[in-house]
Residue frames as qw, qx, qy, qz and C-alpha x, y, z in Angstrom:
[[0.000, 0.890, 0.457, 0.000, 0.00, 0.00, 0.00],
 [0.420, 0.345, -0.006, 0.840, 1.41, 3.36, -0.99],
 [0.109, -0.325, -0.419, 0.841, 1.08, 6.48, 1.13],
 [0.257, 0.041, -0.294, -0.920, -1.15, 7.93, -1.61],
 [0.403, -0.289, -0.825, -0.272, -3.65, 5.12, -0.89],
 [0.226, -0.406, -0.673, 0.576, -4.45, 6.60, 2.51],
 [0.105, -0.666, -0.367, -0.640, -7.43, 8.91, 2.70],
 [0.325, -0.206, -0.563, 0.731, -6.88, 11.08, 5.74],
 [0.203, -0.725, -0.416, -0.510, -9.70, 13.12, 7.16],
 [0.101, 0.215, -0.499, 0.834, -9.66, 15.64, 9.96],
 [0.512, -0.594, -0.576, -0.231, -12.18, 14.98, 12.70],
 [0.390, -0.834, 0.122, -0.371, -12.58, 16.43, 16.17],
 [0.863, -0.445, 0.212, 0.109, -10.35, 13.60, 17.44],
 [0.261, -0.636, 0.565, 0.456, -7.62, 14.31, 14.90],
 [0.468, 0.456, -0.592, -0.472, -6.49, 12.47, 11.80],
 [0.708, -0.087, 0.683, -0.157, -7.52, 8.92, 11.07],
 [0.070, 0.262, -0.805, -0.528, -7.10, 6.50, 8.21],
 [0.740, 0.132, 0.078, -0.654, -10.36, 5.39, 6.59],
 [0.669, 0.252, -0.685, -0.142, -8.72, 2.17, 5.44],
 [0.872, -0.390, -0.289, -0.054, -8.56, -0.80, 7.78],
 [0.245, -0.820, 0.455, -0.247, -6.33, -0.70, 10.83],
 [0.803, 0.116, -0.548, 0.204, -3.57, -3.07, 11.89],
 [0.573, -0.764, 0.230, -0.190, -2.93, -3.51, 15.60],
 [0.622, 0.537, -0.544, 0.169, 0.74, -4.46, 15.65],
 [0.264, 0.218, -0.780, 0.524, 1.08, -5.35, 19.34],
 [0.644, -0.380, -0.036, -0.663, -1.77, -6.85, 21.33],
 [0.084, 0.156, -0.931, 0.320, -2.18, -9.24, 24.25],
 [0.628, -0.227, -0.196, -0.718, -5.86, -10.29, 24.03],
 [0.730, -0.122, -0.670, 0.063, -5.00, -13.45, 26.00],
 [0.103, 0.319, -0.535, 0.776, -4.30, -11.33, 29.10],
 [0.186, -0.363, -0.848, 0.338, -6.22, -12.13, 32.29],
 [0.130, 0.306, 0.204, -0.921, -7.74, -8.64, 32.18],
 [0.490, 0.175, -0.396, -0.757, -9.85, -9.86, 29.24],
 [0.010, 0.005, -0.998, 0.058, -10.84, -13.23, 30.70],
 [0.306, 0.433, 0.673, -0.516, -14.46, -12.17, 31.31],
 [0.493, 0.744, 0.235, -0.386, -15.09, -10.43, 27.98],
 [0.398, -0.355, 0.617, 0.579, -12.31, -11.57, 25.60],
 [0.361, 0.410, 0.744, 0.385, -14.66, -12.40, 22.70],
 [0.084, 0.917, 0.379, -0.088, -16.48, -9.08, 23.09],
 [0.264, -0.769, 0.262, 0.519, -13.17, -7.16, 23.15],
 [0.399, -0.090, 0.714, 0.567, -12.07, -8.91, 19.96],
 [0.259, 0.645, 0.676, 0.246, -15.40, -8.15, 18.27],
 [0.057, -0.938, -0.162, 0.300, -15.18, -4.49, 19.35],
 [0.340, -0.520, 0.472, 0.625, -11.73, -4.24, 17.79],
 [0.329, 0.240, 0.762, 0.503, -13.10, -5.59, 14.52],
 [0.102, 0.829, 0.549, 0.015, -16.10, -3.26, 14.68],
 [0.188, -0.871, 0.053, 0.452, -13.71, -0.34, 15.18],
 [0.558, 0.790, -0.212, -0.141, -11.94, -1.22, 11.93],
 [0.310, -0.582, 0.745, 0.099, -9.08, -3.48, 13.07],
 [0.871, 0.353, -0.154, -0.305, -8.67, -5.90, 10.18],
 [0.758, 0.286, -0.506, 0.296, -5.29, -7.33, 11.19],
 [0.542, -0.766, 0.217, -0.270, -4.20, -8.02, 14.76],
 [0.580, 0.401, -0.647, 0.289, -0.75, -9.21, 15.79],
 [0.784, -0.595, -0.035, -0.173, -0.92, -11.19, 19.04],
 [0.315, 0.674, -0.577, 0.336, 2.42, -11.00, 20.85],
 [0.898, -0.379, -0.216, 0.064, 3.68, -13.79, 23.07],
 [0.067, 0.840, -0.428, 0.328, 6.54, -13.12, 25.48],
 [0.315, -0.430, 0.816, -0.224, 7.14, -16.41, 27.30],
 [0.002, 0.011, -0.982, -0.187, 6.35, -20.10, 26.89],
 [0.186, 0.484, 0.791, -0.324, 2.75, -19.85, 28.11],
 [0.295, 0.703, 0.139, -0.632, 1.82, -16.63, 26.30],
 [0.113, 0.375, -0.716, -0.578, 3.41, -17.93, 23.08],
 [0.054, 0.219, 0.970, 0.092, 1.01, -20.90, 23.23],
 [0.187, 0.651, 0.559, -0.478, -1.92, -18.58, 23.98],
 [0.179, 0.612, -0.262, -0.724, -0.98, -16.30, 21.07],
 [0.065, 0.146, -0.880, -0.447, -0.86, -19.27, 18.70],
 [0.115, 0.410, 0.891, -0.157, -4.22, -20.55, 19.92],
 [0.226, 0.705, 0.289, -0.607, -5.88, -17.17, 19.33],
 [0.150, 0.523, -0.508, -0.667, -4.27, -16.74, 15.91],
 [0.003, -0.034, -0.960, -0.277, -5.54, -20.17, 14.90],
 [0.124, 0.525, 0.780, -0.318, -9.05, -19.22, 16.07],
 [0.232, 0.841, 0.215, -0.438, -9.43, -15.91, 14.19],
 [0.720, 0.489, 0.303, 0.389, -8.68, -15.32, 10.52],
 [0.202, 0.915, -0.015, 0.348, -7.59, -11.73, 11.11],
 [0.518, -0.792, 0.322, -0.018, -5.00, -12.56, 13.80],
 [0.750, 0.425, -0.433, 0.263, -1.35, -13.54, 13.49],
 [0.744, -0.657, 0.006, 0.122, 0.98, -14.55, 16.31],
 [0.403, 0.691, -0.495, 0.338, 4.51, -13.49, 17.02],
 [0.888, -0.410, -0.185, 0.093, 6.45, -15.63, 19.45],
 [0.383, 0.641, -0.406, 0.527, 9.36, -14.60, 21.55],
 [0.667, -0.436, -0.457, 0.396, 10.94, -14.30, 24.95],
 [0.101, -0.956, 0.004, -0.275, 10.91, -11.00, 26.78],
 [0.404, 0.531, -0.560, 0.491, 14.34, -10.15, 28.23],
 [0.435, -0.470, 0.463, -0.612, 12.85, -10.28, 31.75],
 [0.941, -0.056, 0.127, -0.309, 11.92, -13.92, 31.10],
 [0.596, 0.570, -0.564, 0.043, 15.35, -15.09, 29.91],
 [0.153, -0.475, 0.767, -0.404, 16.33, -16.36, 33.33],
 [0.743, 0.003, 0.501, -0.444, 13.54, -18.94, 33.13],
 [0.717, 0.486, -0.392, -0.310, 14.70, -20.51, 29.88],
 [0.714, -0.326, 0.620, 0.019, 15.78, -24.14, 29.87],
 [0.115, -0.281, 0.815, 0.494, 17.21, -26.45, 27.22],
 [0.296, 0.435, 0.851, 0.005, 13.68, -27.81, 26.63]]
């Protein structure tokens, strides 16, 4: 997508892109969303998020990120280890 493809409009809240949004760093698996996770995901889609990158940062959250990405067509997972978690790494 070229910059010329963006149609920017000024609204009272500032500039926004009328094309679909990509959330490049999300943790929808977080405990804070345990009661309304599906609703939060649907609200993101309703707000125009068409691509959502779910970020894992340790063994457990990497598995959760993969599970969510496999459940929703508009989600992708990135897997990694946060530097604060490096001390917990094992050969396994």
